[in-house]
C-alpha positions, 0 to 999 in steps of 0.5 A: 236375390236368392238363387233360382231352382237348380234343376238337375233333370227334367224329373217329377221332382221339379213339379214338387220343388216348384210348389215349395217356391210358392210358399209365403215368407216374411217380406217375401224373402224366401230364405231357402234354396231348392234343388230337385233330383230324380227322386227327391227335393231338398229345401234348405236355409240360405243365410244370404236370403235372410234379413238382419231382423232374423236373429239366429235364423229363427224367423226363417224356420216358419217359411222353410216349414211352409215350403216343405209343407207345400212340397209334401202336399204337391207330392201327395196330390200328384201321386208322386213318390219321392225319397 
């Protein structure tokens, strides 16, 4: 299982990062890590959360983009300003 969200502070970024967590992914692998800080959210590939069918991590690009999209939409919807 992939690592859960690492919260460094009870910040508005936590809400945005939670939206990234809900993004769809093939086989529900969710091949990313999310980290929330006071003014930013990081979404990055976690090679340990992919399958052997994910050649050169190409299949992970779409769900990571979906996670990033969800985070951006949530930020816009909530009026939050993140770096």
